[in-house]
N, C-alpha and C positions, 0 to 999 in steps of 0.2 A: 503493499500500499504506499503511495506517494504522500509524504508531508506537504503541507500547503500553508504560503503564508499570504496574507491579505494585502499587505504594503511590501516594498521591495527594502525590507529590512530583515536582518538575522540577529538573534539574540544571541550573546555568548556569556556564560557564567564569568565571574572575575578570576577565579581560579584557572579555568582553561585559556583565558586571554593572558594571563599572566604566564602560564606555561607555555604558550606560541611565543610570547615575547623573547622568554629565555632559551628556548629552544632555536628559534629562529637565528638567533646572533652565534649559538654555537655550532648550528649547521652550516651557516655561511664561512664561519673561521675555517671549516673542513672542507669545503668547495674552493675556497681561495689558496688554502696551503697545497692541495691537490693541483690545481691549476699553475700554480707557482712551479711546482715539481716539473710539470709537462711543459711548461713554457722554457725551462732550464735544459731538460735533457730529451725532449721528443725530437726528431729529425723533421725537417720542414717536409721531406718527402712522405713521412708516414703520417702526419699531419693533415696533408692534402689528400692523401687515400681515405683517411677516416671520415673527414667532412666534406670533401668535395669543394672545398674555399683555399684560396691563398690564405697564407699566415698573416695575421693581424698582429700590430705590435703587441708589447707586453700589456696584459689586461689588469688595470688598476684594482688593487685590493679595496674592500669595501670602505676603509678608513682613508684611502686616497683618493676616493672619487668626489666629482664636485656636486655642487649643492643641486645643480638641475639633473641630474642622472640618479638612476636608484636600480635597486635589486627588487624584483619581484619574483617571491617563492610560492611554490603552488602546494598546498596542503590538502588532505583528506584525513576525515575524522573516521577512523575503521573501527571494528568491533574491537580490536587490539590498542586502541589509541590513536593519538595524531600521527600521521606519516607525510613526508616530505616526498614528492614525486619529482621535483626539479625546480630549475630557478632560470629566470629570464633576466636580462639588463635591458634597461627603458630610457628613454630620454622624453622630456616634457616638451610641448610644442615650442617652447621659447628658444630651444636650443636644436630645433631640425632645421634642416635647411629647407628653403623654401622650393627648391627644386621638387617637381610632383613626383618624380620617379623614386622607388625605396632601392637602398643600396642592396647588395647581396646579404642575403640572409635575416632581413628585415620583416616585420610584420605590423600593423596596426591594428589597436582596437579602441573602441569608443569606451570612456569611465563611467558613463552614466549622469556626469555633471556637464554634458556637451564638450567635454574635453576629450583630447585624442592622445594615446601615448605610442609611440614607436620602439617594439621590441627587436633588440638585435644580439645577434650573436658575434660577440667580441672575440670570446675565447672558445673552447671546446664545447660545442653544442651540450645542452644540461643532460640528456640522457645519456651520452656518452661519458661524460663525466662521471655521472652517477654509477655508471658500469665500471670504471675505474677504481671508483672509492670502494664498491663492493668488492672487487677483486681483490685489492690491497687488503681490506677488513678478513676476508676468509683465508688468505694466505698466513697473515699474522696470526689469526687466532689456530689455524692447522699447525703452524710450525715455530710459534713464539718458544716453545722450550728448547729449541735447538739454534735459535737466532745468538749469534754472538754479541752482534750491535744492538742499538736501542731500536726497536721498530718504527716504522713511519709514523704510526697513530700512537699516541700517548693511550695509557688506560683509559682514561676521562673521555678521550676522542672515540674509542673504542664503544664505550657505553652509549655514546651520543648516536652513533652510527647504527647500532644494534637496536636502538629503542626508536629512531625516527627515520632509518633509511628504508628505502624498499629493495629486495635483493634484484640485480640486473645483471643479465649474462648475455656473451656473445653466442650462446647455444641455449637451445631449449632444454638439454638433457639434465641439467641439476634440478630445474624446477620440475621435469617429468618424473624423476627418481624420487622425488619427495612427495609427489602427487600434488601440487601446486598448481592451480589456475593461473595461467599466465597469458598475456597479450604480446604480439608481435608489435614491435615499433618499427617502422619503416624509415630508418635514416639512410644515409651513405652505406653504412654496413648495419644488417639488420640486428635489431637486439630484441632480446626476450626479457620482460619484466612480470615479476608477480603482480596479478590482478589485484588491485586494491579497490573496490567498487565504493564509488561515491555514492551517497544516498541520494535518492530521486527526490526531486521538489517541484513543485507547482507554484508559481508567482502569479497572485492576482494583482493586476495593476491597470488602472484608468478603465476598467470595462473589459480588460483582456487578460487572458492567461499564458503564461508562456512556462514550458515545460522543460528540464534539464536535469544534470546532476549538480547537486551542492559542492562547490569547492571553495576553499578559504584562501586567498591571496595575502601574504604579508610583506608589506613593503619595509624596506631597508633603505636608508641613505648614507652618506659620509658621517652622520649624528648618529646612526644606530637604528633601532627599531623605529619605524614611523607610522605603523597603525594596520588595521586588519582591513582588507578589502574583498568580502565574499562575491561569489558571482555564480550564476548558473552556467555550465558547459553545455552549450547547445549541439545538438548532433551537427555533424560536420564542422565542427569547429569554433563556432560561434561563442562570445562570451556576453552575457548581460551582467553587469555590475549592481551590486545593492548596497546599503549600509550596514555597518556593523553597530551594533548597540550593546553597551556591556552592562549588564544587570548583576 
């Protein structure tokens, strides 16, 4: 049965809003740390093979970004708690070029306030980055007793990955072996991610109803956590943004 909201508002309890604030910062640190590793050591040829794009300049970490750009993390409330399925970098209209064509790897969405954000892949696309993080996580968990040096992720970072990241692989075999339902993500290289079903939701607004899956966007800027931006993920990739009310 689908949940229904009469207005484009989604309520969050104070505790879950606080958890998302804490978790989003820790998750972004792991994204940035892994991206930095790839920037340093991944050959340009491998980068192009995986992304289909030419290599971009070094991606700024969250705390190095400008105030007009931000990070948009995508979260799902699953039966096992909150899970982050990826992140995107965006620019506000004030810093978007007036040229009507979009750059390679960019897409735009309306925010619901008459505003528009342009999302762009300045680094490794989010699902590929998620796959690299999960691969490192499982390798450390399996071989940590035999590793002579300090592992890439600390014990605290391993806990964050275990709690909030979604298993993502280059092959469906690990998910099939564990009896996990999964989805195929069509990137330059096909990826296989454990399916975390987002709750269905029907939004009633101005006499019309909109159906989709409830997702929670978390905004981050160079100042840190910037707020929650829930949205309906509409079939065929559209988004309808809503307001977050903390109760």
